[in-house]
Structure formats: C-alpha cells, structure tokens
C-alpha positions, 0 to 999 in steps of 0.5 A, a space after each residue: 141906572 141912576 141916571 136913566 128918565 122914566 118914560 110914560 107914554 099916552 095913548 099907548 095903544 094907537 100907531 104913534 103910542 106904539 112907535 113910541 114904544 118901540 124907539 122907547 125899548 131901544 133908547 139908552 136914556 130912557 126907561 119905559 115907566 108906564 104904557 097908558 091906555 084906558 080902554 086896554 088896561 091889564 093887556 099885555 103891550 105884546 096882544 096889541 103889538 106882536 111886533 114888540 114882544 121881545 121888548 116888553 113881553 109881560 108888561 101890560 098897558 095900565 090905565 089913568 088912574 094906576 101909570 103913577 103907581 109905575 114911576 120907581 122913586 124917580 125925579 125926571 120924567 119924560 111924558 109922550 102924549 099921542 093922546 087924540 086932540 081934544 083929550 089930550 090937554 086935559 090929560 097932560 095938566 093932571 099929570 104935570 099937577 101930579 109932578 108937581 105935588 111929587 117934585 118930579 121934574 118932567 118934560 112933556 112932548 104932545 104929539 096931538 094938535 093941542 099945544 100947536 098953536 100959541 094961542 087958545 081961539 087959533 086952535 078953537 077956530 081950526 078943531 072947532 072945540 073948547 081948549 082943555 088946558 089954555 093955561 098951559 099953552 105958554 108953558 109950550 113951544 111948537 115947530 121941527 127940531 130943525 127949524 128951533 135953535 133956542 127952546 124956550 118952553 118946558 114942553 113941546 107941541 109936536 107938529 103935525 106929520 103933514 106939516 113937519 114934511 112941508 115945514 122941512 121943505 118950505 122954511 129955507 125958501 122963506 128964510 132966503 128969499 130965494 122964493 116968493 111966499 106963496 106955496 102950492 103944496 101937494 102931500 101924499 100919506 099913507 093910511 097910518 096917518 088915519 090912526 087906528 081905528 077902521 074907518 072909510 078911508 084906512 078900509 083896505 079894498 078901498 085904499 089898496 091901488 087907490 089915489 085920491 084927495 081929500 080936504 082939499 085947500 081946506 085941511 086943518 094943517 094948512 093954519 099950523 104950517 103957516 104959523 109954524 113957517 112964519 115963527 121960524 122965518 119971519 116971513 107970513 106964507 099963502 099955502 094952498 095945500 091939497 092932501 092925498 090919501 095914497 095906497 101904501 101904509 106909511 111915509 109921506 111924500 110932499 111936494 112943494 112949488 113957488 115963484 122964484 124972486 131971482 134967476 136960480 140953478 139947481 145947483 144954488 137951490 141945492 146949496 140953500 138946503 144944504 146950508 140951511 141943514 147943515 147941522 141936521 143929522 136927520 135931513 138928507 139933501 139929494 140930487 134927483 128926488 127923494 124915495 119914500 123907501 129911504 125913510 120909511 120906519 126912520 126918523 129922516 127926512 129926505 129933500 130933493 129940488 128941481 127949476 123950471 124958468 121961474 118955478 122951483 119945486 121943492 119934494 120932502 119924504 119922511 115917514 109920518 109914524 116916525 118923523 113926522 110924530 114919534 121919532 120927533 118927539 123923541 128927538 124933542 125930548 133928547 133936546 129938552 133932557 140935554 141929550 144927543 139929539 140922535 140918541 134912540 133915533 139911529 138904528 138902520 131902518 128896514 128895507 123894502 117895507 
C-alpha cells in the first residue's frame, strides 16, 4: 500500500467522473482519496452511481473545502478533473497551490477543455470566456497518448472525445503524406456526450430512433483537432467537421474522407495504420469496417479503411466516455507516473451494450 498513489476526482458526479471512479476502483496503483462534488457532498457515491455500489458502498462525495483532509499523509497525488470547462482551471490552480505547500508531488489530467490549447487567446476565441488560470498553460500538454512519444509537461489537457476519434483517424495520413491535408469528417456521438444534465438533445423521445446533425462546420472541437493534428504530424490540416447526435447512449463513430496524393490500395493504407499504431495497445486496425459494440465500455479504438479511385476513407470508433475521456485520462496518468500504460484498463468490456 505504500506504493499506492492517491487519486482525487473533481466533477465526480458527471458521466466522465463516474467512469473515472469505476476505473480507479480496479486500478492496481491508484486508490481513491476523494470524489469531489459540491452539489452532492455528503451523499454516497452509490446513491448516484448504483453500478459502483460494490466498489464504494459507504464512500461519500466531499466538497471542495473538504477533499484535502482526505489525503492520508501521501506524497503522491493523481488529480483527475472532470469539472466543466470554464470552471476546471481555477479548481486545478487551487489544488496545485495546496500540493506545493504540502510538498505533494502531483500530476493532473484535465478532461475539460481548459488546458487543450497552449495559447490563452486560442482558448478564449473558441470558448468565448476568459481562461481561469492562464499562467498554468505552459505546465500542460495536450494530445492523444498514441501521438506523443515524449511527455514534456507535468500535466495533461485531455482532448475532447470527438477530437480523440478524429485524431486517431487522421494523424497517420498526415504523417505518411499518403493524402492531402484537407479532411471531410462526419462524427456520430451517443447521448452521454451531452453530459449528465438533461437537455433537449438528450431527451429520450427526441433522441430515440433519431439521427441529426448539429453545429455543422462550426463545432468547437474542429480548431482543437487542427492544432493537435499539426502538433503530432508537423502538417497543417483543414478539417470540415459535421457532428451528429446518434440514437444510442455511448460511443463515437467518425468517418474521415480525403484525397490521395498517389495511387494507393486498401492493403497499403492498412499498412500505414498498422505501422503507425504498432506499439499502441489500445488501437486495433481491422479489415473491413469497425463496429461501435466492439469498443463500447473499453479504452480501445478500432480503425478501418476503404479506398476508391483518388479517395480514401478512414473510420474510427471509440467509447466517448472511456477512450474519449476517462480511460484516456487514466492512460495519460499511467504515463505521467511511469506506470504500465495499460494499468487499470485491460478488464474485458461487457458485450451487447
């Protein structure tokens, strides 16, 4: 137990927060110290997440003025923030100040949007509000783990769920030069992508058996995809992104189309992706088309390709709450602490979800 790293989750009552709690409960090197929620402080975790009753039967959420008292003389802290964008940065800043005063080594993985952009102005233009802790931006790095060989920062801003799926599909094309750098992207997401608070887009009678686009060509993940794709490949991309709301709870299916720069076969394109992800335990390149149910509730991504004349199509499927948020965050935290990248993420996912 002396080697256990204490974990704290901000925004612990949201869907991503709940998945973080689930993954931490089975992690061999992390131990939950505090699940932080101001709105449900004092209530049991099981009252909000009945599926976690076996792991946290009598454990209660705590408020932001209480969680520090839950640290049990630990010198190491894994801080996950699933708080909303615009609120997360200030919470993280206060936590880092506390850790410095108590001489606690801390790594942060933030799944909000607050640390996805390295530049304060870029964030404020996309999100239309002032950044909550601009002085911390140099301490954060963003990207999917598969595209960052060397971590240069102490903390990570996890890319958005759409961005994760699209980046896994596009970066190998940019790196190989097999296509031009203009991408036409269709992404379909489950209703959990809209968060826990009820709204029209997640209301069951509207969502059930329905499919519709929203924010076509103006979704805020597009600038993030462009910036992170260039950081990973060295090439600037143009991304024309049309997101859709799908009639299912969890998962993302992204389809990316591009023009080829040379004649290419399906086998050659598959080889590009197999080589790109040869050392990536969570990315599987498949023949044919990938299926959402193959990855839902896991940290895995499946990628499939198609070729027609001078056009290539790359399809990417992930679970938006796991690989696109909580699971990717745990994967990053493993990297930051020098743990095996797969730690806590290899349990078999349920079928027929």
